[in-house]
C-alpha positions as a Markdown table, in Angstrom:
| # | Residue | x | y | z |
|---|---|---|---|---|
| 1 | Met | 0.0 | 0.0 | 0.0 |
| 2 | Arg | 2.8 | 2.4 | 0.9 |
| 3 | Arg | 4.5 | 1.7 | -2.4 |
| 4 | Val | 1.3 | 2.6 | -4.2 |
| 5 | Val | 1.0 | 5.8 | -2.3 |
| 6 | Arg | 4.6 | 6.7 | -3.0 |
| 7 | Ala | 4.2 | 5.9 | -6.7 |
| 8 | Val | 1.0 | 8.0 | -6.9 |
| 9 | Ser | 2.8 | 10.8 | -5.1 |
| 10 | Ser | 5.7 | 10.7 | -7.5 |
| 11 | Val | 3.4 | 10.8 | -10.5 |
| 12 | Leu | 1.6 | 13.8 | -9.0 |
| 13 | Ile | 4.9 | 15.6 | -8.4 |
| 14 | Val | 6.0 | 15.0 | -12.0 |
| 15 | Val | 2.7 | 16.2 | -13.3 |
| 16 | Gly | 2.9 | 19.3 | -11.1 |
| 17 | Val | 6.4 | 20.1 | -12.3 |
| 18 | Leu | 5.4 | 19.7 | -16.0 |
| 19 | Leu | 2.4 | 22.0 | -15.4 |
| 20 | Leu | 4.6 | 24.6 | -13.8 |
| 21 | Ala | 7.0 | 24.3 | -16.7 |
| 22 | Asp | 4.2 | 24.8 | -19.2 |
| 23 | Val | 3.0 | 27.9 | -17.3 |
| 24 | Ala | 6.5 | 29.3 | -17.1 |
| 25 | Ala | 7.1 | 28.7 | -20.8 |
| 26 | Thr | 3.8 | 30.4 | -21.7 |
| 27 | Leu | 4.5 | 33.4 | -19.5 |
| 28 | Leu | 8.1 | 33.8 | -20.8 |
| 29 | Trp | 7.6 | 32.9 | -24.4 |
| 30 | Gln | 4.5 | 31.1 | -25.7 |
| 31 | Glu | 2.3 | 28.1 | -25.1 |
| 32 | Pro | 4.6 | 25.2 | -26.1 |
| 33 | Val | 2.1 | 22.6 | -27.4 |
| 34 | Ser | 0.3 | 24.9 | -29.8 |
| 35 | Gly | 3.7 | 26.3 | -30.7 |
| 36 | Ile | 4.8 | 22.9 | -32.0 |
| 37 | Tyr | 1.6 | 22.7 | -34.0 |
| 38 | Ala | 2.2 | 26.1 | -35.5 |
| 39 | Arg | 5.7 | 25.3 | -36.5 |
| 40 | Val | 4.6 | 22.1 | -38.3 |
| 41 | Gln | 1.9 | 24.1 | -40.1 |
| 42 | Gln | 4.3 | 26.9 | -41.0 |
| 43 | Lys | 6.6 | 24.3 | -42.7 |
| 44 | Arg | 3.7 | 23.0 | -44.8 |
| 45 | Leu | 2.6 | 26.5 | -45.7 |
| 46 | Ala | 6.1 | 27.5 | -46.7 |
| 47 | Asp | 6.2 | 24.5 | -49.1 |
| 48 | Arg | 2.8 | 25.4 | -50.5 |
| 49 | Leu | 3.8 | 29.0 | -51.0 |
| 50 | Ala | 7.0 | 28.0 | -52.8 |
| 51 | Ala | 4.8 | 25.8 | -55.1 |
| 52 | Ile | 2.5 | 28.8 | -55.8 |
| 53 | Glu | 5.4 | 31.0 | -56.7 |
| 54 | Gln | 6.4 | 28.5 | -59.4 |
| 55 | Val | 2.9 | 28.4 | -61.0 |
| 56 | Pro | 3.0 | 30.4 | -64.3 |
| 57 | Val | 0.3 | 33.0 | -65.0 |
| 58 | Thr | -2.5 | 32.0 | -67.3 |
| 59 | Pro | -2.4 | 33.0 | -71.0 |
| 60 | Val | -5.2 | 35.5 | -70.3 |
| 61 | Glu | -3.4 | 37.0 | -67.4 |
| 62 | Arg | -0.2 | 37.2 | -69.4 |
| 63 | Lys | -2.0 | 39.2 | -72.1 |
| 64 | Val | -3.4 | 41.6 | -69.6 |
| 65 | Leu | 0.0 | 42.1 | -67.9 |
| 66 | Lys | 1.6 | 42.9 | -71.3 |
| 67 | Arg | -0.9 | 45.7 | -71.8 |
| 68 | Leu | -0.3 | 47.2 | -68.4 |
| 69 | Pro | 2.6 | 49.6 | -67.7 |
| 70 | Ala | 5.3 | 48.2 | -65.4 |
| 71 | Gly | 5.0 | 49.1 | -61.7 |
| 72 | Ala | 1.9 | 49.8 | -59.7 |
| 73 | Pro | -0.7 | 48.8 | -62.4 |
| 74 | Arg | 0.8 | 45.3 | -62.8 |
| 75 | Leu | 1.3 | 44.8 | -59.0 |
| 76 | Gly | -2.3 | 45.8 | -58.4 |
| 77 | Phe | -3.6 | 43.4 | -61.1 |
| 78 | Ala | -1.5 | 40.6 | -59.6 |
| 79 | Ala | -2.7 | 41.4 | -56.1 |
| 80 | Arg | -6.4 | 41.3 | -57.1 |
| 81 | Ser | -5.9 | 38.1 | -59.1 |
| 82 | Leu | -4.2 | 36.3 | -56.1 |
| 83 | Leu | -7.0 | 37.4 | -53.7 |
| 84 | Arg | -9.7 | 36.1 | -56.1 |
| 85 | His | -8.1 | 32.7 | -56.2 |
| 86 | Ala | -6.9 | 32.4 | -52.6 |
| 87 | Glu | -8.9 | 29.8 | -50.6 |
| 88 | Glu | -9.4 | 30.3 | -46.8 |
| 89 | Gly | -6.4 | 29.0 | -45.0 |
| 90 | Ala | -4.2 | 29.1 | -48.1 |
| 91 | Pro | -0.8 | 30.8 | -48.0 |
| 92 | Val | -0.7 | 34.2 | -49.7 |
| 93 | Gly | 2.7 | 35.6 | -48.8 |
| 94 | Arg | 5.4 | 36.0 | -46.2 |
| 95 | Leu | 5.5 | 38.6 | -43.4 |
| 96 | Met | 9.0 | 39.7 | -42.1 |
| 97 | Val | 9.9 | 42.1 | -39.3 |
| 98 | Arg | 13.5 | 41.8 | -38.4 |
| 99 | Lys | 13.4 | 43.9 | -35.2 |
| 100 | Ile | 11.1 | 41.3 | -33.5 |
| 101 | Gly | 12.4 | 38.2 | -35.2 |
| 102 | Leu | 9.2 | 37.6 | -37.2 |
| 103 | Asp | 9.3 | 35.6 | -40.4 |
| 104 | Asp | 6.1 | 33.8 | -41.0 |
| 105 | Val | 3.9 | 32.7 | -43.9 |
| 106 | Val | 0.6 | 34.6 | -44.0 |
| 107 | Val | -2.6 | 32.7 | -44.7 |
| 108 | Glu | -5.9 | 34.0 | -46.1 |
| 109 | Gly | -8.5 | 34.5 | -43.4 |
| 110 | Thr | -8.7 | 35.4 | -39.8 |
| 111 | Gly | -10.9 | 32.5 | -38.5 |
| 112 | Thr | -9.9 | 30.4 | -35.5 |
| 113 | Gly | -8.4 | 27.7 | -37.7 |
| 114 | Asp | -6.6 | 30.2 | -39.9 |
| 115 | Leu | -4.8 | 31.9 | -37.0 |
| 116 | Arg | -3.7 | 28.6 | -35.6 |
| 117 | Arg | -1.5 | 28.2 | -38.7 |
| 118 | Gly | 0.0 | 31.7 | -38.8 |
| 119 | Pro | -0.8 | 35.4 | -39.2 |
| 120 | Gly | -4.0 | 35.8 | -41.1 |
| 121 | His | -5.0 | 38.3 | -43.8 |
| 122 | Tyr | -8.3 | 40.1 | -43.3 |
| 123 | Pro | -10.4 | 38.9 | -46.3 |
| 124 | Asp | -12.2 | 42.2 | -46.7 |
| 125 | Thr | -8.9 | 44.1 | -47.2 |
| 126 | Pro | -6.6 | 44.1 | -50.3 |
| 127 | Leu | -3.3 | 42.3 | -50.6 |
| 128 | Pro | -0.1 | 44.4 | -51.0 |
| 129 | Gly | 0.0 | 46.0 | -54.4 |
| 130 | Ala | -3.7 | 46.9 | -54.6 |
| 131 | Arg | -4.8 | 50.3 | -53.3 |
| 132 | Gly | -6.0 | 50.5 | -49.7 |
| 133 | Thr | -5.3 | 49.2 | -46.2 |
| 134 | Val | -3.8 | 45.7 | -46.0 |
| 135 | Ala | -4.6 | 44.1 | -42.6 |
| 136 | Val | -3.1 | 41.1 | -40.9 |
| 137 | Ala | -4.0 | 39.6 | -37.5 |
| 138 | Gly | -1.9 | 37.2 | -35.3 |
| 139 | His | -1.7 | 35.5 | -31.9 |
| 140 | Arg | 0.6 | 36.8 | -29.1 |
| 141 | Thr | 0.8 | 33.9 | -26.7 |
| 142 | Thr | -0.4 | 30.7 | -28.6 |
| 143 | Tyr | 0.2 | 28.9 | -31.9 |
| 144 | Gly | 3.7 | 30.2 | -32.4 |
| 145 | Ala | 2.9 | 33.7 | -31.0 |
| 146 | Pro | 4.0 | 35.5 | -34.1 |
| 147 | Phe | 2.8 | 38.9 | -32.8 |
| 148 | Arg | 4.0 | 38.5 | -29.2 |
| 149 | Arg | 6.5 | 41.4 | -29.5 |
| 150 | Leu | 4.3 | 43.7 | -31.6 |
| 151 | Asp | 4.4 | 46.2 | -28.8 |
| 152 | Gln | 8.1 | 46.7 | -29.4 |
| 153 | Leu | 7.7 | 48.2 | -32.8 |
| 154 | Gly | 8.1 | 52.0 | -33.0 |
| 155 | Arg | 8.1 | 54.8 | -35.5 |
| 156 | Gly | 10.5 | 54.1 | -38.4 |
| 157 | Asp | 10.7 | 50.4 | -38.0 |
| 158 | Arg | 10.5 | 48.3 | -41.2 |
| 159 | Ile | 8.0 | 45.7 | -42.1 |
| 160 | Glu | 8.2 | 43.6 | -45.2 |
| 161 | Met | 5.7 | 41.5 | -47.1 |
| 162 | Val | 7.0 | 39.2 | -49.8 |
| 163 | Met | 4.2 | 38.1 | -52.2 |
| 164 | Pro | 4.5 | 35.7 | -55.1 |
| 165 | Tyr | 4.3 | 38.8 | -57.4 |
| 166 | Gly | 6.2 | 41.4 | -55.5 |
| 167 | Arg | 8.1 | 42.7 | -52.4 |
| 168 | Phe | 6.6 | 45.5 | -50.3 |
| 169 | Thr | 8.3 | 47.5 | -47.6 |
| 170 | Tyr | 6.3 | 49.4 | -45.0 |
| 171 | Thr | 7.5 | 51.9 | -42.4 |
| 172 | Val | 5.9 | 52.0 | -39.0 |
| 173 | Glu | 4.2 | 55.3 | -38.2 |
| 174 | Arg | 2.4 | 54.6 | -34.9 |
| 175 | Thr | 0.8 | 52.1 | -32.5 |
| 176 | Arg | -2.6 | 52.4 | -31.0 |
| 177 | Ile | -4.5 | 50.4 | -28.3 |
| 178 | Val | -8.1 | 50.2 | -29.2 |
| 179 | Pro | -11.3 | 48.3 | -28.2 |
| 180 | Pro | -12.2 | 45.1 | -30.1 |
| 181 | Thr | -15.0 | 47.0 | -31.8 |
| 182 | Ala | -12.7 | 49.5 | -33.5 |
| 183 | Thr | -13.2 | 48.2 | -37.0 |
| 184 | Trp | -12.1 | 51.6 | -38.4 |
| 185 | Val | -8.5 | 50.5 | -38.2 |
| 186 | Thr | -8.9 | 48.6 | -41.5 |
| 187 | Asp | -10.6 | 51.5 | -43.3 |
| 188 | Arg | -8.9 | 52.8 | -46.4 |
| 189 | Ala | -6.6 | 55.8 | -45.8 |
| 190 | Ala | -5.2 | 58.6 | -47.9 |
| 191 | Gln | -2.1 | 56.4 | -48.6 |
| 192 | Asp | -1.6 | 52.7 | -49.0 |
| 193 | Arg | -0.7 | 51.1 | -45.7 |
| 194 | Leu | -0.4 | 48.0 | -43.6 |
| 195 | Val | -2.0 | 47.4 | -40.2 |
| 196 | Leu | -1.0 | 44.5 | -37.9 |
| 197 | Thr | -3.5 | 43.6 | -35.1 |
| 198 | Ala | -3.4 | 41.4 | -32.0 |
| 199 | Cys | -5.1 | 41.0 | -28.7 |
| 200 | His | -3.8 | 43.2 | -25.8 |
| 201 | Pro | -2.6 | 43.0 | -23.2 |
| 202 | Leu | -0.9 | 39.6 | -23.2 |
| 203 | Tyr | -3.2 | 36.8 | -22.1 |
| 204 | Ser | -6.3 | 39.0 | -22.6 |
| 205 | Ala | -8.7 | 39.8 | -25.4 |
| 206 | Ala | -10.0 | 43.0 | -23.7 |
| 207 | Gln | -8.3 | 45.3 | -26.2 |
| 208 | Arg | -6.4 | 45.3 | -29.5 |
| 209 | Ile | -2.9 | 46.5 | -30.2 |
| 210 | Val | -2.7 | 47.9 | -33.8 |
| 211 | Val | 0.5 | 48.9 | -35.6 |
| 212 | Phe | 0.0 | 51.3 | -38.5 |
| 213 | Ala | 2.7 | 51.3 | -41.3 |
| 214 | Arg | 2.8 | 53.2 | -44.6 |
| 215 | Leu | 4.0 | 51.7 | -47.8 |
| 216 | Ser | 7.5 | 53.1 | -48.6 |
| 217 | Ser | 8.6 | 50.9 | -51.5 |
| 218 | Ser | 7.6 | 48.1 | -53.8 |
| 219 | Ser | 9.2 | 46.0 | -56.5 |
| 220 | Ala | 7.8 | 43.3 | -58.8 |
| 221 | Arg | 8.7 | 39.6 | -58.9 |
| 222 | Gly | 8.2 | 37.0 | -61.6 |
| 223 | Ala | 5.7 | 37.7 | -64.4 |
| 224 | Thr | 4.9 | 41.2 | -63.0 |
| 225 | Ala | 8.5 | 42.4 | -63.3 |
């Protein structure tokens, strides 16, 4: 009987230590189990994105691109074309912010399942290259926590989005803390811009942190070049 009690006690101690370790990892970095899931999904998304980048444009799209002048018109056409064909949860591009160590594949959609795989593009906003406000949401404590350090971005910091058709650089202008109902953050502005959104503060969904960045440069890739 005593052996059984000791064995049960040992198991409970081990479980307790593991739970404490999980809590510590979550507080200091991110929730580890969902983080592993996100890393696996990101690898798969990266492979799919690489495959998408190799798919040639259709004959009709090629004819349209030839008639368009180089630069913004071609990028806009390519952005609208990709958005029309992107299925929910599919990879659309890569988001990179060197200052906070962010380099993740962005998926189409901001549903629960989408954000478990990586940062998600708001479907009602354009993709980079098209006019308007590009909006991307992400987690801060679970599923890879891509936006955990979003609050460390400040004026002048660079954000890059690499799409199958072009590379876009944005410069941070400001950060705002807003209520979850502040849908105006994705409204079209006087200039093309990018907004990154996440829950705030950490471990709470009471508010949203929003980073506003203006488009500072763009260049074409592939058939749009």
